[in-house]
ZAMARGU-4260 file (C-alpha; in steps of 0.2 Angstrom, whole numbers, plus 5000, padded with zeros to 4 digits):
<rodrens>
0) 4843/5021/4930 | 4840/5031/4945 | 4841/5025/4963 | 4823/5022/4965 | 4823/5011/4949
5) 4838/5000/4954 | 4833/4982/4954 | 4834/4972/4970 | 4844/4955/4970 | 4832/4943/4979
10) 4845/4930/4985 | 4852/4934/5002 | 4871/4929/5002 | 4877/4921/5018 | 4894/4924/5025
15) 4904/4922/5041 | 4914/4938/5041 | 4911/4954/5030 | 4924/4967/5030 | 4919/4984/5026
20) 4932/4995/5017 | 4947/4990/5006 | 4959/5003/5012 | 4974/5000/5023 | 4964/4993/5037
25) 4952/4982/5027 | 4966/4974/5017 | 4976/4971/5033 | 4960/4963/5041 | 4957/4952/5026
30) 4975/4945/5027 | 4974/4942/5046 | 4956/4934/5046 | 4959/4923/5031 | 4976/4917/5038
35) 4968/4912/5054 | 4952/4905/5046 | 4955/4899/5028 | 4939/4889/5027 | 4928/4904/5033
40) 4917/4913/5020 | 4925/4931/5020 | 4922/4946/5009 | 4928/4964/5008 | 4915/4977/5002
45) 4922/4993/4995 | 4910/5007/4991 | 4923/5016/4979 | 4929/5009/4962 | 4946/5005/4968
50) 4956/4999/4983 | 4967/5011/4994 | 4954/5021/5004 | 4963/5037/5009 | 4978/5034/4997
55) 4967/5033/4982 | 4954/5046/4987 | 4966/5061/4990 | 4975/5068/4975 | 4982/5084/4981
60) 5000/5089/4977 | 5013/5079/4988 | 5000/5069/4997 | 5011/5057/5008 | 5011/5048/5025
65) 5015/5057/5041 | 5022/5041/5049 | 5037/5031/5043 | 5032/5016/5032 | 5041/5004/5043
70) 5028/5006/5056 | 5014/5012/5044 | 5016/4996/5033 | 5010/4979/5038 | 5021/4968/5050
75) 5019/4954/5037 | 5024/4963/5022 | 5041/4973/5023 | 5042/4990/5016 | 5055/4989/5002
80) 5057/5007/4995 | 5071/5018/5000 | 5060/5032/5007 | 5053/5029/5024 | 5041/5044/5022
85) 5032/5040/5006 | 5020/5048/4994 | 5003/5041/4990 | 5007/5032/4974 | 5021/5022/4983
90) 5008/5018/4996 | 4995/5013/4984 | 5008/5002/4975 | 5012/4993/4991 | 4993/4990/4995
95) 4991/4983/4977 | 5006/4972/4980 | 4999/4966/4996 | 4982/4961/4988 | 4991/4952/4974
100) 5003/4943/4984 | 4991/4936/4997 | 4977/4933/4984 | 4965/4945/4992 | 4958/4951/4976
105) 4946/4936/4976 | 4938/4943/4991 | 4936/4961/4987 | 4920/4968/4979 | 4921/4986/4972
110) 4907/4998/4971 | 4897/4989/4985 | 4892/5002/4997 | 4884/4996/5013 | 4870/5008/5018
115) 4862/4999/5033 | 4865/4985/5045 | 4853/4977/5056 | 4857/4964/5070 | 4845/4949/5074
120) 4849/4941/5091 | 4838/4926/5086 | 4848/4923/5070 | 4865/4929/5078 | 4867/4938/5061
125) 4869/4955/5053 | 4859/4959/5038 | 4868/4971/5027 | 4858/4982/5014 | 4870/4986/5000
130) 4869/4997/4985 | 4880/4992/4970 | 4885/5006/4959 | 4889/5006/4940 | 4905/5014/4933
135) 4896/5030/4932 | 4892/5030/4951 | 4873/5027/4948 | 4865/5013/4959 | 4862/4998/4947
140) 4857/4985/4960 | 4852/4983/4978 | 4856/4967/4987 | 4857/4960/5005 | 4870/4949/5014
145) 4870/4941/5030 | 4885/4939/5041 | 4889/4932/5058 | 4902/4946/5061 | 4906/4963/5053
150) 4923/4970/5054 | 4922/4989/5050 | 4938/4996/5042 | 4930/5012/5036 | 4941/5025/5044
155) 4934/5040/5053 | 4930/5053/5041 | 4918/5057/5027 | 4924/5052/5010 | 4911/5063/5001
160) 4915/5080/5009 | 4929/5089/5018 | 4926/5102/5031 | 4926/5120/5025 | 4920/5134/5037
165) 4909/5148/5031 | 4920/5162/5024 | 4911/5179/5021 | 4913/5186/5004 | 4917/5168/4996
170) 4906/5172/4981 | 4916/5188/4978 | 4933/5179/4975 | 4937/5179/4957 | 4950/5165/4957
175) 4948/5146/4961 | 4944/5139/4978 | 4949/5121/4981 | 4948/5109/4995 | 4962/5096/4996
180) 4949/5082/4998 | 4941/5087/4981 | 4957/5091/4971 | 4953/5093/4952 | 4962/5082/4940
185) 4976/5091/4931 | 4973/5107/4941 | 4985/5120/4934 | 4992/5132/4948 | 5009/5136/4939
190) 5014/5154/4941 | 4999/5159/4952 | 4998/5166/4969 | 4992/5153/4981 | 4985/5155/4999
195) 4983/5139/5009 | 4972/5141/5023 | 4976/5129/5037 | 4991/5124/5047 | 4989/5105/5049
200) 4998/5090/5040 | 4989/5094/5024 | 4994/5112/5023 | 5012/5107/5028 | 5013/5095/5014
205) 5004/5106/5001 | 5015/5122/5004 | 5032/5114/4998 | 5024/5104/4985 | 5015/5118/4976
210) 5030/5131/4979 | 5044/5121/4971 | 5047/5110/4956 | 5039/5109/4939 | 5023/5118/4937
215) 5026/5128/4954 | 5016/5142/4960 | 5023/5160/4959 | 5022/5160/4978 | 5013/5150/4991
220) 5007/5158/5008 | 5001/5147/5022 | 4988/5157/5032 | 4985/5150/5049 | 4974/5156/5063
225) 4984/5145/5076 | 5002/5139/5074 | 5006/5120/5074 | 5021/5111/5079 | 5032/5106/5064
230) 5047/5095/5065 | 5060/5091/5051 | 5061/5072/5049 | 5073/5062/5038 | 5065/5055/5022
235) 5077/5041/5021 | 5080/5030/5037 | 5099/5026/5035 | 5098/5013/5050 | 5084/5004/5041
240) 5095/5002/5025 | 5109/4996/5036 | 5098/4983/5045 | 5092/4977/5028 | 5110/4975/5022
245) 5116/4966/5037 | 5101/4955/5041 | 5091/4953/5026 | 5074/4960/5020 | 5063/4953/5033
250) 5074/4954/5048 | 5080/4971/5044 | 5062/4977/5042 | 5057/4969/5059 | 5072/4977/5068
255) 5068/4994/5060 | 5050/4992/5065 | 5055/4988/5083 | 5067/5003/5083 | 5054/5015/5077
260) 5040/5009/5088 | 5051/5013/5104 | 5059/5029/5097 | 5042/5036/5092 | 5035/5031/5110
265) 5050/5039/5118 | 5047/5055/5109 | 5029/5056/5113 | 5031/5052/5131 | 5046/5064/5133
270) 5036/5078/5125 | 5021/5075/5135 | 5031/5073/5152 | 5042/5088/5149 | 5031/5100/5138
275) 5042/5115/5142 | 5058/5107/5137 | 5049/5099/5122 | 5043/5116/5116 | 5060/5124/5118
280) 5068/5110/5108 | 5056/5112/5094 | 5058/5130/5094 | 5077/5128/5093 | 5075/5116/5079
285) 5063/5127/5069 | 5074/5142/5071 | 5089/5133/5064 | 5079/5129/5048 | 5071/5146/5046
290) 5079/5162/5038 | 5088/5173/5050 | 5077/5185/5059 | 5061/5175/5056 | 5047/5178/5068
295) 5047/5161/5076 | 5037/5166/5091 | 5023/5172/5081 | 5022/5158/5068 | 5028/5143/5076
300) 5023/5145/5094 | 5007/5135/5097 | 4996/5139/5112 | 4995/5121/5117 | 5008/5108/5123
305) 5016/5096/5111 | 5005/5081/5106 | 4989/5089/5113 | 4987/5088/5094 | 4997/5079/5081
310) 5014/5085/5077 | 5017/5089/5058 | 5032/5081/5050 | 5042/5089/5036 | 5053/5077/5026
315) 5071/5083/5025 | 5064/5100/5031 | 5056/5103/5014 | 5043/5115/5022 | 5056/5126/5030
320) 5067/5125/5014 | 5053/5133/5004 | 5051/5147/5016 | 5070/5149/5017 | 5071/5150/4998
325) 5057/5163/4997 | 5045/5152/4988 | 5033/5151/5003 | 5028/5162/5018 | 5018/5160/5034
330) 5005/5173/5040 | 4996/5171/5057 | 4980/5180/5057 | 4961/5179/5056 | 4951/5180/5041
335) 4939/5195/5040 | 4932/5190/5022 | 4937/5185/5005 | 4938/5199/4992 | 4939/5199/4973
340) 4958/5198/4973 | 4962/5188/4989 | 4959/5188/5007 | 4956/5203/5019 | 4963/5199/5037
345) 4957/5206/5053 | 4974/5215/5055 | 4969/5225/5039 | 4982/5216/5028 | 4976/5209/5011
350) 4983/5194/5004 | 4983/5193/4985 | 4978/5176/4978 | 4973/5168/4962 | 4970/5151/4971
355) 4964/5148/4988 | 4966/5131/4995 | 4955/5127/5010 | 4965/5114/5020 | 4953/5117/5034
360) 4951/5099/5039 | 4939/5084/5039 | 4922/5079/5044 | 4921/5064/5055 | 4909/5050/5052
365) 4911/5032/5058 | 4907/5017/5047 | 4904/5027/5032 | 4887/5033/5038 | 4879/5016/5039
370) 4863/5015/5049 | 4864/5002/5062 | 4850/4994/5072 | 4850/4980/5085 | 4834/4969/5086
375) 4825/4983/5078 | 4832/4997/5089 | 4842/5011/5080 | 4860/5013/5087 | 4866/5030/5092
380) 4885/5028/5092 | 4887/5043/5104 | 4879/5031/5117 | 4891/5017/5115 | 4908/5015/5124
385) 4923/5007/5115 | 4930/4991/5123 | 4948/4987/5119 | 4947/4999/5105 | 4938/4986/5095
390) 4920/4982/5101 | 4907/4994/5105 | 4895/4992/5120 | 4878/4985/5116 | 4882/4981/5098
395) 4885/4962/5096 | 4897/4955/5083 | 4903/4971/5076 | 4922/4975/5077 | 4929/4992/5072
400) 4947/4997/5069 | 4953/5015/5073 | 4971/5017/5073 | 4982/5028/5084 | 4983/5047/5084
405) 5000/5048/5091 | 5008/5034/5082 | 5007/5025/5065 | 4989/5020/5062 | 4993/5003/5056
410) 5001/4997/5072 | 4984/4997/5080 | 4976/4988/5066 | 4988/4973/5068 | 4985/4971/5086
415) 4966/4973/5084 | 4966/4960/5070 | 4976/4947/5081 | 4963/4950/5096 | 4949/4948/5084
420) 4955/4931/5077 | 4959/4925/5095 | 4941/4930/5101 | 4933/4921/5086 | 4944/4905/5090
425) 4938/4907/5109 | 4920/4907/5103 | 4922/4892/5092 | 4930/4882/5106 | 4916/4886/5118
430) 4902/4885/5105 | 4897/4903/5106 | 4890/4913/5090 | 4888/4930/5098 | 4898/4942/5109
435) 4894/4959/5115 | 4903/4971/5127 | 4892/4978/5141 | 4897/4994/5149 | 4893/4997/5168
440) 4879/5010/5170 | 4886/5027/5175 | 4903/5023/5169 | 4915/5038/5168 | 4918/5042/5150
445) 4927/5054/5138 | 4927/5056/5119 | 4935/5041/5110 | 4947/5053/5100 | 4956/5062/5115
450) 4963/5076/5104 | 4960/5095/5104 | 4960/5095/5085 | 4945/5103/5077 | 4939/5088/5068
455) 4938/5078/5085 | 4930/5092/5094 | 4917/5095/5080 | 4912/5076/5081 | 4912/5074/5100
460) 4893/5072/5100 | 4892/5059/5086 | 4906/5047/5090 | 4908/5033/5103 | 4915/5036/5120
465) 4929/5028/5130 | 4931/5024/5148 | 4945/5030/5160 | 4951/5013/5164 | 4957/4998/5154
470) 4950/4989/5145 | 4938/5003/5141 | 4951/5016/5139 | 4959/5018/5122 | 4978/5016/5123
475) 4988/5030/5115 | 5003/5019/5109 | 5008/5002/5103 | 5018/4996/5118 | 5003/5000/5130
480) 4991/4992/5118 | 5001/4976/5115 | 5001/4973/5134 | 4982/4975/5135 | 4978/4965/5119
485) 4990/4951/5123 | 4983/4949/5141 | 4968/4939/5146 | 4957/4937/5131 | 4940/4941/5139
490) 4933/4947/5155 | 4917/4950/5163 | 4913/4965/5152 | 4910/4953/5137 | 4894/4943/5137
495) 4893/4928/5125 | 4878/4918/5119 | 4875/4902/5108 | 4861/4895/5099 | 4858/4883/5113
500) 4855/4898/5125 | 4841/4904/5114 | 4824/4897/5118 | 4809/4896/5107 | 4801/4913/5113
505) 4817/4922/5109 | 4824/4923/5127 | 4843/4924/5129 | 4854/4918/5143 | 4871/4927/5141
510) 4888/4921/5148 | 4902/4932/5154 | 4919/4923/5152 | 4933/4928/5163
</rodrens>
């Protein structure tokens, strides 16, 4: 059965809150919302065939978190594993445990992909158009749901394609070309010469994973156009183990979480406030871990300041160890073209390769490409402004969750979910059923992802904006956000309406609560 033949389910199901996405964000949101409102009709729609989002999608060697799991994990579920920096299978186990322990599986509907969402002010409801896929990925049914609120936990990149720039001569290369987002199952690179194009977190993870251990490549070369800041980081947090031993699982986890939040914040603030000192420290740390005489100033000397882009973590210095042992190397140059046997660089050097891995980044796309409309008018996300990192101007009853770029993603999710549930309680108490953030005309704005990373720059014209002042400015770290989101619940920027406000001809009177 093809897409056009898929039958339409005629009954429109009505719910209170629909959460889109069953990754780390959606699962966390489901817990917070159902804990706050056990009687509300809540469901989680996941377009893929399993939960986990990023941690189920990516299968490349060594995929892991680049944040410690004491802050990347949920505050309501302690991270129990010894490793503070964890590979994807451990994170997936953690997410499955969370779903099981909190009975969230009853809410999750897999292979339910939302393709469009339209808001009706008259009904104070979203109508979601959903395609239900069969096990083979073909659409077997179309259906609709109505919901008073939508909580989008969809992440910020395209799940169906990664970013690969055009490389001249690509068709001439005789070996395999692989993008980490589409890693083939059981791909065998043992004994082969591998070139990994890129210098971000994915490349820094891939290089030591492919260069060492069973089935290792003959040699792995990281080919970068621009160097990245890389820091060694302990895989095991010895203080976390001590806190757990002294204070028990929950208190030890809470103490470790508190410690890491402030330690992380101190590092970010320190590096940004004193970039020259930070650059010198990172260079010193890198030099200690690299072979004697290694050209640190060519390969580990970025042209930007620390935290203008994310730092890459190397657990126990595994990336540097692979270089030190001769299993991996770094080349800083630009690509002229692919050749039959590898890559020709602008310097004239040719890198031999049997496998080329294009760790060249992501394509950004909010809300999984869902087509939004409000009262029949299509929504252009680039025209919207983020309020408190959760609401978007002009889009009623639609919450989003985008985590931090300079701290653990999940820290932001917990704060947003607490604000979301408090907002709903406020609306219940005053009899409101719709809320919308309204930005001042002519407000000064900048991109919502304030990074110089390529994926953020490429998407600057298709993603929302942020203001320059709170509550329209996206906070960069947990302590700042905690203060903002735990402050006054609403202000004049949020307009509320209720059924009593809506007249027969559809006119609406909006209330702004301070």
